[in-house]
Backbone bond lengths (Angstrom), bond angles and torsions (degrees), N, CA, C in turn:
res aa  C-N    CA-C-N  psi(-1)  N-CA   C-N-CA  omega(-1)  CA-C   N-CA-C  phi
1 M - - - 1.443 - - 1.514 108.74 -
2 S 1.312 114.96 141.63 1.459 119.01 178.08 1.526 109.68 -70.00
3 A 1.316 115.25 151.66 1.466 119.71 -178.32 1.523 109.74 -81.63
4 H 1.300 116.41 115.30 1.463 122.36 173.93 1.526 106.78 -151.14
5 H 1.295 114.05 125.62 1.455 119.22 -175.16 1.517 109.86 -114.35
6 D 1.320 115.60 124.64 1.451 123.18 174.77 1.531 111.95 44.33
7 P 1.336 116.99 61.00 1.465 119.35 -178.80 1.522 111.81 -63.79
8 I 1.300 114.74 155.37 1.458 122.01 179.38 1.523 108.06 -109.57
9 Y 1.321 116.77 137.20 1.456 122.45 -179.17 1.531 109.43 -120.70
10 P 1.340 116.97 82.39 1.459 119.63 -175.95 1.524 114.38 -76.89
11 D 1.347 117.70 -17.12 1.457 119.65 -177.58 1.523 110.06 -155.25
12 V 1.329 115.12 177.07 1.458 121.06 -177.44 1.526 111.16 -61.20
13 S 1.321 117.32 -38.53 1.472 120.07 179.44 1.526 111.24 -60.21
14 A 1.310 116.83 -39.34 1.470 120.50 178.76 1.532 110.70 -67.37
15 V 1.326 116.80 -36.98 1.468 120.39 178.03 1.526 109.73 -66.45
16 V 1.342 116.90 -43.05 1.467 120.22 177.99 1.533 110.02 -60.74
17 A 1.319 117.27 -42.78 1.468 120.78 177.36 1.530 110.10 -62.18
18 G 1.333 116.24 -39.86 1.462 120.57 177.81 1.518 112.05 -64.30
19 L 1.323 117.04 -39.32 1.464 120.25 177.84 1.523 111.27 -67.52
20 N 1.325 116.76 -37.55 1.465 119.70 175.84 1.525 110.93 -63.53
21 R 1.329 116.28 -39.49 1.465 120.45 176.85 1.531 109.83 -66.38
22 L 1.329 116.44 -36.60 1.462 121.48 178.48 1.530 110.92 -58.75
23 V 1.319 116.43 -40.74 1.472 119.77 178.16 1.527 110.21 -58.54
24 D 1.329 116.08 -45.88 1.472 120.00 178.03 1.527 111.28 -63.87
25 D 1.334 115.96 -42.10 1.463 119.94 -179.28 1.528 111.09 -64.23
26 L 1.332 117.19 -40.33 1.462 120.16 178.49 1.525 110.92 -65.59
27 S 1.313 116.71 -34.12 1.460 120.09 174.91 1.529 110.34 -63.69
28 D 1.339 115.99 -40.79 1.469 120.09 176.55 1.528 111.27 -63.09
29 V 1.333 116.75 -41.98 1.466 120.38 179.05 1.527 109.62 -64.95
30 Q 1.319 116.58 -38.60 1.464 120.13 177.49 1.524 110.41 -60.46
31 T 1.317 116.76 -43.36 1.462 121.20 177.41 1.523 110.22 -62.36
32 D 1.343 116.32 -44.77 1.472 120.03 178.40 1.524 110.93 -60.98
33 A 1.327 117.41 -39.87 1.465 121.02 -179.83 1.526 110.71 -66.04
34 R 1.320 116.44 -41.31 1.470 119.23 178.12 1.532 110.89 -64.24
35 T 1.324 115.99 -40.48 1.463 120.30 176.76 1.524 109.97 -63.27
36 A 1.330 116.60 -42.05 1.465 120.73 179.13 1.521 111.03 -61.37
37 V 1.317 116.67 -42.53 1.469 119.85 178.54 1.524 110.00 -58.69
38 A 1.323 115.78 -47.21 1.474 119.46 -179.56 1.523 111.34 -61.48
39 R 1.335 116.95 -44.47 1.473 120.15 -179.05 1.515 111.88 -66.37
40 I 1.327 115.65 -41.86 1.463 119.17 -179.72 1.518 110.47 -64.33
41 M 1.310 116.67 -43.01 1.466 119.98 179.06 1.527 110.54 -64.49
42 E 1.327 116.76 -42.93 1.464 120.70 179.85 1.523 110.96 -63.95
43 R 1.315 116.93 -48.79 1.468 120.34 -179.05 1.512 111.33 -67.80
44 G 1.319 115.96 -36.39 1.462 119.92 -178.88 1.511 112.32 -63.89
45 T 1.317 116.36 -37.33 1.461 119.10 -179.47 1.515 111.46 -83.09
46 R 1.340 116.59 -27.60 1.470 120.09 -176.78 1.518 112.43 -84.21
47 T 1.325 117.82 -38.68 1.468 120.09 -171.41 1.518 113.20 -109.66
48 G 1.299 117.21 7.44 1.453 118.51 179.87 1.516 112.72 82.51
49 G 1.331 117.88 16.01 1.461 121.04 172.05 1.506 115.68 88.20
50 G 1.334 119.61 33.19 1.458 121.24 176.64 1.523 111.86 -54.68
51 G 1.314 117.11 136.03 1.457 121.05 -171.75 1.512 116.69 -83.86
52 L 1.340 119.94 -27.45 1.462 121.09 -172.58 1.522 114.21 -59.71
53 P 1.320 120.53 -48.95 1.465 118.62 179.38 1.525 112.41 -58.17
54 R 1.323 116.54 -35.04 1.465 120.74 178.75 1.519 110.65 -64.07
55 V 1.310 116.71 -45.62 1.458 121.41 -178.12 1.525 110.43 -64.12
56 V 1.321 117.64 -45.80 1.463 121.42 -179.51 1.521 110.32 -61.23
57 T 1.330 117.10 -45.20 1.457 121.51 179.35 1.522 110.77 -61.43
58 L 1.304 116.85 -46.17 1.464 120.56 -179.22 1.514 111.84 -69.72
59 D 1.322 117.95 -33.06 1.468 120.61 176.16 1.526 110.88 -61.16
60 A 1.321 116.73 -41.82 1.461 120.45 -179.82 1.527 110.91 -64.12
61 I 1.318 116.99 -42.66 1.459 120.36 178.82 1.522 110.35 -67.35
62 A 1.317 117.45 -41.33 1.462 120.89 178.61 1.527 111.27 -61.50
63 L 1.322 116.75 -40.58 1.462 120.75 178.47 1.527 110.80 -62.58
64 Q 1.331 116.92 -43.75 1.461 120.40 178.08 1.528 110.68 -60.78
65 L 1.315 116.79 -45.81 1.461 120.38 -178.33 1.527 112.26 -65.97
66 R 1.343 116.55 -38.15 1.472 119.07 176.79 1.521 110.75 -62.87
67 W 1.348 116.75 -42.74 1.455 120.41 -179.55 1.525 109.69 -63.46
68 L 1.330 117.15 -44.30 1.459 120.77 -179.25 1.532 111.21 -65.32
69 A 1.325 117.39 -41.11 1.464 120.44 177.67 1.526 110.43 -62.51
70 D 1.316 116.29 -41.84 1.459 120.46 178.00 1.528 110.45 -64.48
71 D 1.319 116.70 -37.31 1.453 120.85 179.03 1.527 110.58 -63.92
72 V 1.331 117.46 -40.53 1.467 121.07 177.24 1.536 110.08 -62.94
73 L 1.320 116.85 -41.61 1.467 119.98 176.51 1.530 110.93 -63.05
74 H 1.326 115.47 -36.97 1.458 121.91 177.37 1.538 110.01 -61.82
75 M 1.335 116.07 -44.07 1.474 121.02 177.24 1.523 110.52 -62.54
76 Q 1.322 115.29 -45.12 1.466 120.17 -179.09 1.529 111.13 -61.53
77 S 1.307 116.83 -43.82 1.456 119.28 -179.65 1.527 111.25 -67.77
78 A 1.340 116.85 -31.12 1.462 119.72 176.22 1.526 110.35 -64.69
79 L 1.321 116.86 -38.41 1.467 120.49 179.81 1.522 112.34 -71.19
80 T 1.327 117.07 -29.18 1.460 120.28 -178.88 1.520 112.41 -91.40
81 G 1.342 116.62 -4.82 1.458 119.93 -179.44 1.507 113.83 83.64
82 K 1.302 117.04 8.72 1.469 121.67 179.16 1.512 108.53 -112.28
83 E 1.320 116.09 69.86 1.464 123.69 -175.15 1.529 111.52 -63.22
84 T 1.327 116.02 135.35 1.463 122.25 175.75 1.514 108.60 -129.42
85 R 1.313 116.83 165.11 1.471 122.65 177.49 1.516 108.55 -101.10
86 H 1.325 116.46 153.94 1.458 121.26 175.91 1.518 110.13 -60.02
87 A 1.325 115.51 141.26 1.462 120.84 177.67 1.527 110.65 -75.31
88 N 1.335 117.51 -28.14 1.472 121.02 -176.29 1.495 111.39 -90.03
C-alpha cells in the first residue's frame, strides 16, 4: 500500500483521486493476500500447521482493510459535509 496518512478530502476532485488510489491499494492488498495464502499453505504443510504465522499474516491484511474502509468512510463524510478523522 502506498504511504498516505490521514488524507484530506476538501472537494470532489480529492475524493476521486482518493478512490483512484484505493484501486491501487486494493490491488496491493490482493497481492498481499495471495502471498499470505502461499505462505500459509507452505508453512502448514511443512510445520504441521502452526497457527502464529497465519495470525500475524492475517492481522496485517485486516489492518490494511480496516484502514482502507475507514478511508472510504472519510471520503463519504467529506462529500456529505460531515468530515471525520481516521480512527487509526
